[in-house]
Chimera marker file (.cmm) of the C-alpha trace (Angstrom):
<marker_set name="trace">
<marker id="1" x="0.035" y="0.061" z="0.127" r="1" g="1" b="0" radius="0.5"/>
<marker id="2" x="1.101" y="3.372" z="-0.837" r="1" g="1" b="0" radius="0.5"/>
<marker id="3" x="0.431" y="6.094" z="1.579" r="1" g="1" b="0" radius="0.5"/>
<marker id="4" x="0.993" y="9.832" z="1.537" r="1" g="1" b="0" radius="0.5"/>
<marker id="5" x="1.861" y="11.875" z="4.703" r="1" g="1" b="0" radius="0.5"/>
<marker id="6" x="0.697" y="15.318" z="3.400" r="1" g="1" b="0" radius="0.5"/>
<marker id="7" x="1.072" y="18.029" z="6.027" r="1" g="1" b="0" radius="0.5"/>
<marker id="8" x="1.486" y="21.741" z="6.576" r="1" g="1" b="0" radius="0.5"/>
<marker id="9" x="3.750" y="23.365" z="9.221" r="1" g="1" b="0" radius="0.5"/>
<marker id="10" x="4.338" y="26.853" z="10.499" r="1" g="1" b="0" radius="0.5"/>
<marker id="11" x="7.394" y="26.744" z="12.565" r="1" g="1" b="0" radius="0.5"/>
<marker id="12" x="8.405" y="22.885" z="11.917" r="1" g="1" b="0" radius="0.5"/>
<marker id="13" x="6.480" y="20.930" z="14.921" r="1" g="1" b="0" radius="0.5"/>
<marker id="14" x="3.785" y="19.429" z="12.542" r="1" g="1" b="0" radius="0.5"/>
<marker id="15" x="6.438" y="18.581" z="10.322" r="1" g="1" b="0" radius="0.5"/>
<marker id="16" x="7.908" y="16.384" z="12.735" r="1" g="1" b="0" radius="0.5"/>
<marker id="17" x="4.801" y="14.971" z="13.786" r="1" g="1" b="0" radius="0.5"/>
<marker id="18" x="4.090" y="13.710" z="9.887" r="1" g="1" b="0" radius="0.5"/>
<marker id="19" x="7.649" y="12.326" z="9.735" r="1" g="1" b="0" radius="0.5"/>
<marker id="20" x="7.309" y="10.239" z="12.776" r="1" g="1" b="0" radius="0.5"/>
<marker id="21" x="3.881" y="8.903" z="11.403" r="1" g="1" b="0" radius="0.5"/>
<marker id="22" x="5.573" y="8.412" z="8.114" r="1" g="1" b="0" radius="0.5"/>
<marker id="23" x="8.279" y="5.982" z="10.175" r="1" g="1" b="0" radius="0.5"/>
<marker id="24" x="5.925" y="4.283" z="11.753" r="1" g="1" b="0" radius="0.5"/>
<marker id="25" x="3.865" y="3.526" z="8.753" r="1" g="1" b="0" radius="0.5"/>
<marker id="26" x="6.850" y="2.495" z="7.077" r="1" g="1" b="0" radius="0.5"/>
<marker id="27" x="8.227" y="0.542" z="9.916" r="1" g="1" b="0" radius="0.5"/>
<marker id="28" x="4.786" y="-1.445" z="9.476" r="1" g="1" b="0" radius="0.5"/>
<marker id="29" x="5.624" y="-2.430" z="5.846" r="1" g="1" b="0" radius="0.5"/>
<marker id="30" x="3.853" y="0.650" z="4.069" r="1" g="1" b="0" radius="0.5"/>
<marker id="31" x="5.653" y="2.375" z="1.245" r="1" g="1" b="0" radius="0.5"/>
<marker id="32" x="5.211" y="6.055" z="2.521" r="1" g="1" b="0" radius="0.5"/>
<marker id="33" x="5.965" y="9.562" z="1.177" r="1" g="1" b="0" radius="0.5"/>
<marker id="34" x="6.028" y="12.470" z="3.673" r="1" g="1" b="0" radius="0.5"/>
<marker id="35" x="5.309" y="15.749" z="1.896" r="1" g="1" b="0" radius="0.5"/>
<marker id="36" x="4.505" y="19.023" z="2.641" r="1" g="1" b="0" radius="0.5"/>
<marker id="37" x="1.029" y="20.084" z="1.333" r="1" g="1" b="0" radius="0.5"/>
<marker id="38" x="1.852" y="23.124" z="-0.812" r="1" g="1" b="0" radius="0.5"/>
<marker id="39" x="4.462" y="20.848" z="-2.640" r="1" g="1" b="0" radius="0.5"/>
<marker id="40" x="2.504" y="17.869" z="-3.457" r="1" g="1" b="0" radius="0.5"/>
<marker id="41" x="1.939" y="17.713" z="-7.351" r="1" g="1" b="0" radius="0.5"/>
<marker id="42" x="-0.072" y="14.859" z="-8.032" r="1" g="1" b="0" radius="0.5"/>
<marker id="43" x="-2.068" y="12.567" z="-5.374" r="1" g="1" b="0" radius="0.5"/>
<marker id="44" x="-3.558" y="10.058" z="-7.983" r="1" g="1" b="0" radius="0.5"/>
<marker id="45" x="-0.597" y="7.229" z="-7.204" r="1" g="1" b="0" radius="0.5"/>
<marker id="46" x="-1.436" y="6.435" z="-3.626" r="1" g="1" b="0" radius="0.5"/>
<marker id="47" x="-3.634" y="4.557" z="-1.849" r="1" g="1" b="0" radius="0.5"/>
<marker id="48" x="-4.339" y="5.874" z="1.470" r="1" g="1" b="0" radius="0.5"/>
<marker id="49" x="-3.678" y="9.542" z="3.023" r="1" g="1" b="0" radius="0.5"/>
<marker id="50" x="-2.762" y="11.093" z="6.250" r="1" g="1" b="0" radius="0.5"/>
<marker id="51" x="-3.064" y="14.825" z="6.444" r="1" g="1" b="0" radius="0.5"/>
<marker id="52" x="-2.544" y="17.094" z="9.314" r="1" g="1" b="0" radius="0.5"/>
<marker id="53" x="-1.803" y="20.590" z="9.837" r="1" g="1" b="0" radius="0.5"/>
<marker id="54" x="-1.852" y="23.049" z="12.964" r="1" g="1" b="0" radius="0.5"/>
<marker id="55" x="-4.435" y="24.931" z="13.920" r="1" g="1" b="0" radius="0.5"/>
<marker id="56" x="-3.832" y="28.850" z="13.913" r="1" g="1" b="0" radius="0.5"/>
<marker id="57" x="-6.855" y="31.228" z="15.024" r="1" g="1" b="0" radius="0.5"/>
<marker id="58" x="-9.421" y="28.009" z="15.035" r="1" g="1" b="0" radius="0.5"/>
<marker id="59" x="-8.070" y="27.184" z="11.386" r="1" g="1" b="0" radius="0.5"/>
<marker id="60" x="-6.036" y="24.727" z="9.374" r="1" g="1" b="0" radius="0.5"/>
<marker id="61" x="-3.203" y="26.531" z="7.545" r="1" g="1" b="0" radius="0.5"/>
<marker id="62" x="-4.544" y="28.062" z="3.946" r="1" g="1" b="0" radius="0.5"/>
<marker id="63" x="-2.164" y="25.531" z="2.474" r="1" g="1" b="0" radius="0.5"/>
<marker id="64" x="-3.853" y="22.447" z="4.272" r="1" g="1" b="0" radius="0.5"/>
<marker id="65" x="-7.170" y="23.580" z="3.616" r="1" g="1" b="0" radius="0.5"/>
<marker id="66" x="-6.317" y="24.078" z="-0.100" r="1" g="1" b="0" radius="0.5"/>
<marker id="67" x="-4.958" y="20.664" z="-0.091" r="1" g="1" b="0" radius="0.5"/>
<marker id="68" x="-8.085" y="19.125" z="1.144" r="1" g="1" b="0" radius="0.5"/>
<marker id="69" x="-10.475" y="21.012" z="-1.126" r="1" g="1" b="0" radius="0.5"/>
<marker id="70" x="-8.658" y="20.300" z="-4.348" r="1" g="1" b="0" radius="0.5"/>
<marker id="71" x="-7.903" y="16.516" z="-3.506" r="1" g="1" b="0" radius="0.5"/>
<marker id="72" x="-11.506" y="15.862" z="-1.738" r="1" g="1" b="0" radius="0.5"/>
<marker id="73" x="-12.851" y="13.665" z="-4.549" r="1" g="1" b="0" radius="0.5"/>
<marker id="74" x="-9.877" y="10.905" z="-3.998" r="1" g="1" b="0" radius="0.5"/>
<marker id="75" x="-9.473" y="11.427" z="-0.346" r="1" g="1" b="0" radius="0.5"/>
<marker id="76" x="-13.279" y="10.633" z="-0.124" r="1" g="1" b="0" radius="0.5"/>
<marker id="77" x="-12.791" y="7.472" z="-1.994" r="1" g="1" b="0" radius="0.5"/>
<marker id="78" x="-9.569" y="5.978" z="-0.279" r="1" g="1" b="0" radius="0.5"/>
<marker id="79" x="-8.485" y="5.628" z="3.314" r="1" g="1" b="0" radius="0.5"/>
<marker id="80" x="-7.828" y="9.198" z="4.900" r="1" g="1" b="0" radius="0.5"/>
<marker id="81" x="-6.813" y="9.910" z="8.509" r="1" g="1" b="0" radius="0.5"/>
<marker id="82" x="-6.305" y="13.354" z="9.625" r="1" g="1" b="0" radius="0.5"/>
<marker id="83" x="-4.714" y="14.981" z="12.376" r="1" g="1" b="0" radius="0.5"/>
<marker id="84" x="-4.476" y="18.249" z="13.873" r="1" g="1" b="0" radius="0.5"/>
<marker id="85" x="-1.894" y="20.209" z="16.172" r="1" g="1" b="0" radius="0.5"/>
<marker id="86" x="-2.704" y="22.501" z="18.850" r="1" g="1" b="0" radius="0.5"/>
<marker id="87" x="-1.193" y="24.638" z="21.928" r="1" g="1" b="0" radius="0.5"/>
<marker id="88" x="-4.875" y="23.758" z="23.219" r="1" g="1" b="0" radius="0.5"/>
<marker id="89" x="-4.459" y="20.166" z="22.773" r="1" g="1" b="0" radius="0.5"/>
<marker id="90" x="-2.299" y="20.050" z="26.064" r="1" g="1" b="0" radius="0.5"/>
<marker id="91" x="-4.658" y="18.363" z="28.513" r="1" g="1" b="0" radius="0.5"/>
<marker id="92" x="-7.956" y="16.385" z="28.094" r="1" g="1" b="0" radius="0.5"/>
<marker id="93" x="-10.399" y="19.556" z="28.235" r="1" g="1" b="0" radius="0.5"/>
<marker id="94" x="-8.162" y="21.335" z="25.560" r="1" g="1" b="0" radius="0.5"/>
<marker id="95" x="-8.159" y="17.988" z="23.498" r="1" g="1" b="0" radius="0.5"/>
<marker id="96" x="-12.078" y="17.829" z="23.832" r="1" g="1" b="0" radius="0.5"/>
<marker id="97" x="-12.412" y="21.799" z="23.080" r="1" g="1" b="0" radius="0.5"/>
<marker id="98" x="-10.170" y="21.221" z="19.598" r="1" g="1" b="0" radius="0.5"/>
<marker id="99" x="-12.189" y="18.163" z="18.568" r="1" g="1" b="0" radius="0.5"/>
<marker id="100" x="-15.471" y="19.855" z="19.147" r="1" g="1" b="0" radius="0.5"/>
<marker id="101" x="-14.398" y="23.233" z="17.606" r="1" g="1" b="0" radius="0.5"/>
<marker id="102" x="-11.697" y="22.767" z="15.061" r="1" g="1" b="0" radius="0.5"/>
<marker id="103" x="-12.166" y="19.474" z="13.525" r="1" g="1" b="0" radius="0.5"/>
<marker id="104" x="-15.863" y="20.384" z="12.237" r="1" g="1" b="0" radius="0.5"/>
<marker id="105" x="-14.170" y="23.239" z="10.308" r="1" g="1" b="0" radius="0.5"/>
<marker id="106" x="-11.330" y="21.149" z="8.781" r="1" g="1" b="0" radius="0.5"/>
<marker id="107" x="-13.974" y="18.412" z="7.574" r="1" g="1" b="0" radius="0.5"/>
<marker id="108" x="-16.088" y="21.145" z="6.234" r="1" g="1" b="0" radius="0.5"/>
<marker id="109" x="-13.561" y="22.219" z="3.544" r="1" g="1" b="0" radius="0.5"/>
<marker id="110" x="-14.062" y="18.212" z="1.799" r="1" g="1" b="0" radius="0.5"/>
<marker id="111" x="-17.378" y="17.553" z="2.365" r="1" g="1" b="0" radius="0.5"/>
<marker id="112" x="-18.409" y="13.660" z="2.275" r="1" g="1" b="0" radius="0.5"/>
<marker id="113" x="-14.920" y="13.127" z="3.979" r="1" g="1" b="0" radius="0.5"/>
<marker id="114" x="-15.349" y="10.305" z="6.638" r="1" g="1" b="0" radius="0.5"/>
<marker id="115" x="-11.763" y="9.693" z="8.094" r="1" g="1" b="0" radius="0.5"/>
<marker id="116" x="-10.831" y="6.447" z="9.131" r="1" g="1" b="0" radius="0.5"/>
<marker id="117" x="-9.253" y="8.086" z="12.173" r="1" g="1" b="0" radius="0.5"/>
<marker id="118" x="-8.657" y="11.527" z="13.710" r="1" g="1" b="0" radius="0.5"/>
<marker id="119" x="-5.557" y="12.731" z="15.734" r="1" g="1" b="0" radius="0.5"/>
<marker id="120" x="-5.500" y="15.718" z="17.914" r="1" g="1" b="0" radius="0.5"/>
<marker id="121" x="-1.914" y="16.283" z="19.202" r="1" g="1" b="0" radius="0.5"/>
<marker id="122" x="-0.463" y="19.163" z="21.218" r="1" g="1" b="0" radius="0.5"/>
<marker id="123" x="2.347" y="21.003" z="19.595" r="1" g="1" b="0" radius="0.5"/>
<marker id="124" x="5.124" y="23.198" z="20.229" r="1" g="1" b="0" radius="0.5"/>
<marker id="125" x="4.500" y="26.631" z="21.383" r="1" g="1" b="0" radius="0.5"/>
<marker id="126" x="7.351" y="28.730" z="20.245" r="1" g="1" b="0" radius="0.5"/>
<marker id="127" x="6.935" y="32.554" z="21.464" r="1" g="1" b="0" radius="0.5"/>
<marker id="128" x="10.268" y="33.597" z="19.970" r="1" g="1" b="0" radius="0.5"/>
<marker id="129" x="9.064" y="32.667" z="16.531" r="1" g="1" b="0" radius="0.5"/>
<marker id="130" x="5.830" y="34.616" z="16.869" r="1" g="1" b="0" radius="0.5"/>
<marker id="131" x="4.838" y="38.014" z="15.196" r="1" g="1" b="0" radius="0.5"/>
<marker id="132" x="3.914" y="40.330" z="18.440" r="1" g="1" b="0" radius="0.5"/>
<marker id="133" x="0.047" y="40.118" z="18.177" r="1" g="1" b="0" radius="0.5"/>
<marker id="134" x="0.226" y="36.183" z="17.934" r="1" g="1" b="0" radius="0.5"/>
<marker id="135" x="2.843" y="36.203" z="21.046" r="1" g="1" b="0" radius="0.5"/>
<marker id="136" x="0.447" y="38.537" z="22.911" r="1" g="1" b="0" radius="0.5"/>
<marker id="137" x="-2.604" y="36.318" z="22.509" r="1" g="1" b="0" radius="0.5"/>
<marker id="138" x="-0.232" y="32.874" z="23.115" r="1" g="1" b="0" radius="0.5"/>
<marker id="139" x="0.827" y="34.191" z="26.189" r="1" g="1" b="0" radius="0.5"/>
<marker id="140" x="-2.582" y="34.876" z="27.478" r="1" g="1" b="0" radius="0.5"/>
<marker id="141" x="-3.895" y="31.663" z="26.626" r="1" g="1" b="0" radius="0.5"/>
<marker id="142" x="-1.015" y="29.948" z="28.191" r="1" g="1" b="0" radius="0.5"/>
<marker id="143" x="-1.423" y="31.948" z="31.409" r="1" g="1" b="0" radius="0.5"/>
<marker id="144" x="-5.079" y="31.221" z="31.632" r="1" g="1" b="0" radius="0.5"/>
<marker id="145" x="-3.861" y="27.415" z="31.582" r="1" g="1" b="0" radius="0.5"/>
<marker id="146" x="-1.001" y="28.027" z="33.844" r="1" g="1" b="0" radius="0.5"/>
<marker id="147" x="1.563" y="27.386" z="31.339" r="1" g="1" b="0" radius="0.5"/>
<marker id="148" x="4.885" y="28.719" z="30.778" r="1" g="1" b="0" radius="0.5"/>
<marker id="149" x="4.394" y="32.405" z="28.707" r="1" g="1" b="0" radius="0.5"/>
<marker id="150" x="8.034" y="32.449" z="27.249" r="1" g="1" b="0" radius="0.5"/>
<marker id="151" x="10.774" y="30.305" z="25.514" r="1" g="1" b="0" radius="0.5"/>
<marker id="152" x="9.842" y="27.222" z="23.605" r="1" g="1" b="0" radius="0.5"/>
<marker id="153" x="7.126" y="24.901" z="25.341" r="1" g="1" b="0" radius="0.5"/>
<marker id="154" x="7.316" y="21.318" z="23.597" r="1" g="1" b="0" radius="0.5"/>
<marker id="155" x="3.849" y="19.816" z="24.263" r="1" g="1" b="0" radius="0.5"/>
<marker id="156" x="4.402" y="17.011" z="21.960" r="1" g="1" b="0" radius="0.5"/>
<marker id="157" x="3.452" y="13.400" z="23.693" r="1" g="1" b="0" radius="0.5"/>
<marker id="158" x="5.474" y="11.064" z="21.054" r="1" g="1" b="0" radius="0.5"/>
<marker id="159" x="4.002" y="7.717" z="22.427" r="1" g="1" b="0" radius="0.5"/>
<marker id="160" x="0.778" y="9.056" z="21.877" r="1" g="1" b="0" radius="0.5"/>
<marker id="161" x="1.340" y="10.129" z="18.347" r="1" g="1" b="0" radius="0.5"/>
<marker id="162" x="3.389" y="6.716" z="17.535" r="1" g="1" b="0" radius="0.5"/>
<marker id="163" x="0.308" y="4.681" z="19.065" r="1" g="1" b="0" radius="0.5"/>
<marker id="164" x="-2.241" y="6.724" z="16.899" r="1" g="1" b="0" radius="0.5"/>
<marker id="165" x="-0.061" y="5.910" z="13.660" r="1" g="1" b="0" radius="0.5"/>
<marker id="166" x="0.136" y="2.522" z="14.453" r="1" g="1" b="0" radius="0.5"/>
<marker id="167" x="-4.013" y="2.445" z="15.025" r="1" g="1" b="0" radius="0.5"/>
<marker id="168" x="-4.013" y="4.451" z="11.528" r="1" g="1" b="0" radius="0.5"/>
<marker id="169" x="-2.171" y="1.264" z="10.356" r="1" g="1" b="0" radius="0.5"/>
<marker id="170" x="-4.667" y="-1.198" z="11.394" r="1" g="1" b="0" radius="0.5"/>
<marker id="171" x="-7.352" y="1.387" z="10.086" r="1" g="1" b="0" radius="0.5"/>
<marker id="172" x="-5.945" y="1.137" z="6.451" r="1" g="1" b="0" radius="0.5"/>
<marker id="173" x="-5.433" y="-2.484" z="6.618" r="1" g="1" b="0" radius="0.5"/>
<marker id="174" x="-8.840" y="-2.864" z="7.603" r="1" g="1" b="0" radius="0.5"/>
<marker id="175" x="-10.359" y="-0.623" z="5.127" r="1" g="1" b="0" radius="0.5"/>
<marker id="176" x="-13.020" y="-1.701" z="3.156" r="1" g="1" b="0" radius="0.5"/>
<marker id="177" x="-11.561" y="-3.167" z="-0.632" r="1" g="1" b="0" radius="0.5"/>
<marker id="178" x="-8.320" y="-4.236" z="0.834" r="1" g="1" b="0" radius="0.5"/>
<link id1="1" id2="2" r="1" g="1" b="0" radius="0.2"/>
<link id1="2" id2="3" r="1" g="1" b="0" radius="0.2"/>
<link id1="3" id2="4" r="1" g="1" b="0" radius="0.2"/>
<link id1="4" id2="5" r="1" g="1" b="0" radius="0.2"/>
<link id1="5" id2="6" r="1" g="1" b="0" radius="0.2"/>
<link id1="6" id2="7" r="1" g="1" b="0" radius="0.2"/>
<link id1="7" id2="8" r="1" g="1" b="0" radius="0.2"/>
<link id1="8" id2="9" r="1" g="1" b="0" radius="0.2"/>
<link id1="9" id2="10" r="1" g="1" b="0" radius="0.2"/>
<link id1="10" id2="11" r="1" g="1" b="0" radius="0.2"/>
<link id1="11" id2="12" r="1" g="1" b="0" radius="0.2"/>
<link id1="12" id2="13" r="1" g="1" b="0" radius="0.2"/>
<link id1="13" id2="14" r="1" g="1" b="0" radius="0.2"/>
<link id1="14" id2="15" r="1" g="1" b="0" radius="0.2"/>
<link id1="15" id2="16" r="1" g="1" b="0" radius="0.2"/>
<link id1="16" id2="17" r="1" g="1" b="0" radius="0.2"/>
<link id1="17" id2="18" r="1" g="1" b="0" radius="0.2"/>
<link id1="18" id2="19" r="1" g="1" b="0" radius="0.2"/>
<link id1="19" id2="20" r="1" g="1" b="0" radius="0.2"/>
<link id1="20" id2="21" r="1" g="1" b="0" radius="0.2"/>
<link id1="21" id2="22" r="1" g="1" b="0" radius="0.2"/>
<link id1="22" id2="23" r="1" g="1" b="0" radius="0.2"/>
<link id1="23" id2="24" r="1" g="1" b="0" radius="0.2"/>
<link id1="24" id2="25" r="1" g="1" b="0" radius="0.2"/>
<link id1="25" id2="26" r="1" g="1" b="0" radius="0.2"/>
<link id1="26" id2="27" r="1" g="1" b="0" radius="0.2"/>
<link id1="27" id2="28" r="1" g="1" b="0" radius="0.2"/>
<link id1="28" id2="29" r="1" g="1" b="0" radius="0.2"/>
<link id1="29" id2="30" r="1" g="1" b="0" radius="0.2"/>
<link id1="30" id2="31" r="1" g="1" b="0" radius="0.2"/>
<link id1="31" id2="32" r="1" g="1" b="0" radius="0.2"/>
<link id1="32" id2="33" r="1" g="1" b="0" radius="0.2"/>
<link id1="33" id2="34" r="1" g="1" b="0" radius="0.2"/>
<link id1="34" id2="35" r="1" g="1" b="0" radius="0.2"/>
<link id1="35" id2="36" r="1" g="1" b="0" radius="0.2"/>
<link id1="36" id2="37" r="1" g="1" b="0" radius="0.2"/>
<link id1="37" id2="38" r="1" g="1" b="0" radius="0.2"/>
<link id1="38" id2="39" r="1" g="1" b="0" radius="0.2"/>
<link id1="39" id2="40" r="1" g="1" b="0" radius="0.2"/>
<link id1="40" id2="41" r="1" g="1" b="0" radius="0.2"/>
<link id1="41" id2="42" r="1" g="1" b="0" radius="0.2"/>
<link id1="42" id2="43" r="1" g="1" b="0" radius="0.2"/>
<link id1="43" id2="44" r="1" g="1" b="0" radius="0.2"/>
<link id1="44" id2="45" r="1" g="1" b="0" radius="0.2"/>
<link id1="45" id2="46" r="1" g="1" b="0" radius="0.2"/>
<link id1="46" id2="47" r="1" g="1" b="0" radius="0.2"/>
<link id1="47" id2="48" r="1" g="1" b="0" radius="0.2"/>
<link id1="48" id2="49" r="1" g="1" b="0" radius="0.2"/>
<link id1="49" id2="50" r="1" g="1" b="0" radius="0.2"/>
<link id1="50" id2="51" r="1" g="1" b="0" radius="0.2"/>
<link id1="51" id2="52" r="1" g="1" b="0" radius="0.2"/>
<link id1="52" id2="53" r="1" g="1" b="0" radius="0.2"/>
<link id1="53" id2="54" r="1" g="1" b="0" radius="0.2"/>
<link id1="54" id2="55" r="1" g="1" b="0" radius="0.2"/>
<link id1="55" id2="56" r="1" g="1" b="0" radius="0.2"/>
<link id1="56" id2="57" r="1" g="1" b="0" radius="0.2"/>
<link id1="57" id2="58" r="1" g="1" b="0" radius="0.2"/>
<link id1="58" id2="59" r="1" g="1" b="0" radius="0.2"/>
<link id1="59" id2="60" r="1" g="1" b="0" radius="0.2"/>
<link id1="60" id2="61" r="1" g="1" b="0" radius="0.2"/>
<link id1="61" id2="62" r="1" g="1" b="0" radius="0.2"/>
<link id1="62" id2="63" r="1" g="1" b="0" radius="0.2"/>
<link id1="63" id2="64" r="1" g="1" b="0" radius="0.2"/>
<link id1="64" id2="65" r="1" g="1" b="0" radius="0.2"/>
<link id1="65" id2="66" r="1" g="1" b="0" radius="0.2"/>
<link id1="66" id2="67" r="1" g="1" b="0" radius="0.2"/>
<link id1="67" id2="68" r="1" g="1" b="0" radius="0.2"/>
<link id1="68" id2="69" r="1" g="1" b="0" radius="0.2"/>
<link id1="69" id2="70" r="1" g="1" b="0" radius="0.2"/>
<link id1="70" id2="71" r="1" g="1" b="0" radius="0.2"/>
<link id1="71" id2="72" r="1" g="1" b="0" radius="0.2"/>
<link id1="72" id2="73" r="1" g="1" b="0" radius="0.2"/>
<link id1="73" id2="74" r="1" g="1" b="0" radius="0.2"/>
<link id1="74" id2="75" r="1" g="1" b="0" radius="0.2"/>
<link id1="75" id2="76" r="1" g="1" b="0" radius="0.2"/>
<link id1="76" id2="77" r="1" g="1" b="0" radius="0.2"/>
<link id1="77" id2="78" r="1" g="1" b="0" radius="0.2"/>
<link id1="78" id2="79" r="1" g="1" b="0" radius="0.2"/>
<link id1="79" id2="80" r="1" g="1" b="0" radius="0.2"/>
<link id1="80" id2="81" r="1" g="1" b="0" radius="0.2"/>
<link id1="81" id2="82" r="1" g="1" b="0" radius="0.2"/>
<link id1="82" id2="83" r="1" g="1" b="0" radius="0.2"/>
<link id1="83" id2="84" r="1" g="1" b="0" radius="0.2"/>
<link id1="84" id2="85" r="1" g="1" b="0" radius="0.2"/>
<link id1="85" id2="86" r="1" g="1" b="0" radius="0.2"/>
<link id1="86" id2="87" r="1" g="1" b="0" radius="0.2"/>
<link id1="87" id2="88" r="1" g="1" b="0" radius="0.2"/>
<link id1="88" id2="89" r="1" g="1" b="0" radius="0.2"/>
<link id1="89" id2="90" r="1" g="1" b="0" radius="0.2"/>
<link id1="90" id2="91" r="1" g="1" b="0" radius="0.2"/>
<link id1="91" id2="92" r="1" g="1" b="0" radius="0.2"/>
<link id1="92" id2="93" r="1" g="1" b="0" radius="0.2"/>
<link id1="93" id2="94" r="1" g="1" b="0" radius="0.2"/>
<link id1="94" id2="95" r="1" g="1" b="0" radius="0.2"/>
<link id1="95" id2="96" r="1" g="1" b="0" radius="0.2"/>
<link id1="96" id2="97" r="1" g="1" b="0" radius="0.2"/>
<link id1="97" id2="98" r="1" g="1" b="0" radius="0.2"/>
<link id1="98" id2="99" r="1" g="1" b="0" radius="0.2"/>
<link id1="99" id2="100" r="1" g="1" b="0" radius="0.2"/>
<link id1="100" id2="101" r="1" g="1" b="0" radius="0.2"/>
<link id1="101" id2="102" r="1" g="1" b="0" radius="0.2"/>
<link id1="102" id2="103" r="1" g="1" b="0" radius="0.2"/>
<link id1="103" id2="104" r="1" g="1" b="0" radius="0.2"/>
<link id1="104" id2="105" r="1" g="1" b="0" radius="0.2"/>
<link id1="105" id2="106" r="1" g="1" b="0" radius="0.2"/>
<link id1="106" id2="107" r="1" g="1" b="0" radius="0.2"/>
<link id1="107" id2="108" r="1" g="1" b="0" radius="0.2"/>
<link id1="108" id2="109" r="1" g="1" b="0" radius="0.2"/>
<link id1="109" id2="110" r="1" g="1" b="0" radius="0.2"/>
<link id1="110" id2="111" r="1" g="1" b="0" radius="0.2"/>
<link id1="111" id2="112" r="1" g="1" b="0" radius="0.2"/>
<link id1="112" id2="113" r="1" g="1" b="0" radius="0.2"/>
<link id1="113" id2="114" r="1" g="1" b="0" radius="0.2"/>
<link id1="114" id2="115" r="1" g="1" b="0" radius="0.2"/>
<link id1="115" id2="116" r="1" g="1" b="0" radius="0.2"/>
<link id1="116" id2="117" r="1" g="1" b="0" radius="0.2"/>
<link id1="117" id2="118" r="1" g="1" b="0" radius="0.2"/>
<link id1="118" id2="119" r="1" g="1" b="0" radius="0.2"/>
<link id1="119" id2="120" r="1" g="1" b="0" radius="0.2"/>
<link id1="120" id2="121" r="1" g="1" b="0" radius="0.2"/>
<link id1="121" id2="122" r="1" g="1" b="0" radius="0.2"/>
<link id1="122" id2="123" r="1" g="1" b="0" radius="0.2"/>
<link id1="123" id2="124" r="1" g="1" b="0" radius="0.2"/>
<link id1="124" id2="125" r="1" g="1" b="0" radius="0.2"/>
<link id1="125" id2="126" r="1" g="1" b="0" radius="0.2"/>
<link id1="126" id2="127" r="1" g="1" b="0" radius="0.2"/>
<link id1="127" id2="128" r="1" g="1" b="0" radius="0.2"/>
<link id1="128" id2="129" r="1" g="1" b="0" radius="0.2"/>
<link id1="129" id2="130" r="1" g="1" b="0" radius="0.2"/>
<link id1="130" id2="131" r="1" g="1" b="0" radius="0.2"/>
<link id1="131" id2="132" r="1" g="1" b="0" radius="0.2"/>
<link id1="132" id2="133" r="1" g="1" b="0" radius="0.2"/>
<link id1="133" id2="134" r="1" g="1" b="0" radius="0.2"/>
<link id1="134" id2="135" r="1" g="1" b="0" radius="0.2"/>
<link id1="135" id2="136" r="1" g="1" b="0" radius="0.2"/>
<link id1="136" id2="137" r="1" g="1" b="0" radius="0.2"/>
<link id1="137" id2="138" r="1" g="1" b="0" radius="0.2"/>
<link id1="138" id2="139" r="1" g="1" b="0" radius="0.2"/>
<link id1="139" id2="140" r="1" g="1" b="0" radius="0.2"/>
<link id1="140" id2="141" r="1" g="1" b="0" radius="0.2"/>
<link id1="141" id2="142" r="1" g="1" b="0" radius="0.2"/>
<link id1="142" id2="143" r="1" g="1" b="0" radius="0.2"/>
<link id1="143" id2="144" r="1" g="1" b="0" radius="0.2"/>
<link id1="144" id2="145" r="1" g="1" b="0" radius="0.2"/>
<link id1="145" id2="146" r="1" g="1" b="0" radius="0.2"/>
<link id1="146" id2="147" r="1" g="1" b="0" radius="0.2"/>
<link id1="147" id2="148" r="1" g="1" b="0" radius="0.2"/>
<link id1="148" id2="149" r="1" g="1" b="0" radius="0.2"/>
<link id1="149" id2="150" r="1" g="1" b="0" radius="0.2"/>
<link id1="150" id2="151" r="1" g="1" b="0" radius="0.2"/>
<link id1="151" id2="152" r="1" g="1" b="0" radius="0.2"/>
<link id1="152" id2="153" r="1" g="1" b="0" radius="0.2"/>
<link id1="153" id2="154" r="1" g="1" b="0" radius="0.2"/>
<link id1="154" id2="155" r="1" g="1" b="0" radius="0.2"/>
<link id1="155" id2="156" r="1" g="1" b="0" radius="0.2"/>
<link id1="156" id2="157" r="1" g="1" b="0" radius="0.2"/>
<link id1="157" id2="158" r="1" g="1" b="0" radius="0.2"/>
<link id1="158" id2="159" r="1" g="1" b="0" radius="0.2"/>
<link id1="159" id2="160" r="1" g="1" b="0" radius="0.2"/>
<link id1="160" id2="161" r="1" g="1" b="0" radius="0.2"/>
<link id1="161" id2="162" r="1" g="1" b="0" radius="0.2"/>
<link id1="162" id2="163" r="1" g="1" b="0" radius="0.2"/>
<link id1="163" id2="164" r="1" g="1" b="0" radius="0.2"/>
<link id1="164" id2="165" r="1" g="1" b="0" radius="0.2"/>
<link id1="165" id2="166" r="1" g="1" b="0" radius="0.2"/>
<link id1="166" id2="167" r="1" g="1" b="0" radius="0.2"/>
<link id1="167" id2="168" r="1" g="1" b="0" radius="0.2"/>
<link id1="168" id2="169" r="1" g="1" b="0" radius="0.2"/>
<link id1="169" id2="170" r="1" g="1" b="0" radius="0.2"/>
<link id1="170" id2="171" r="1" g="1" b="0" radius="0.2"/>
<link id1="171" id2="172" r="1" g="1" b="0" radius="0.2"/>
<link id1="172" id2="173" r="1" g="1" b="0" radius="0.2"/>
<link id1="173" id2="174" r="1" g="1" b="0" radius="0.2"/>
<link id1="174" id2="175" r="1" g="1" b="0" radius="0.2"/>
<link id1="175" id2="176" r="1" g="1" b="0" radius="0.2"/>
<link id1="176" id2="177" r="1" g="1" b="0" radius="0.2"/>
<link id1="177" id2="178" r="1" g="1" b="0" radius="0.2"/>
</marker_set>
């Protein structure tokens, strides 16, 4: 099975998550290509997809939304897993809020898409990389959650990400038509 792990990233955190997902799928025996959404030229040669991006200002990054919209017909026909990354997903309450608030907006871009798996991962909050308005907004959000408000805060749970990737492999293997 040939799988495309397509991702978009703002500062590199989601790229590292996508790469890890690709490695787990490859170790399970799948042929995997990991590529940034904005660089994918043709999706027709893939049997399954994993698509992920961070949520910024309640939306996926524009290139990821465009990728879903432009390839919706094929993603709806083949097994597809979706993941989001968000600083809000750093605890159980935040994960639930992210799934309720952000995921419907992501899926609305590709009507009819029924993902075989949905991932929701904490990302990295990198205050030095943010513009001033973004930094102020993130400081306020982090302060409200009792989190650090400066520096680089890596919230990713690599065991959770690897476990999810293994679940995606199982979902792909058990998808209708396999």
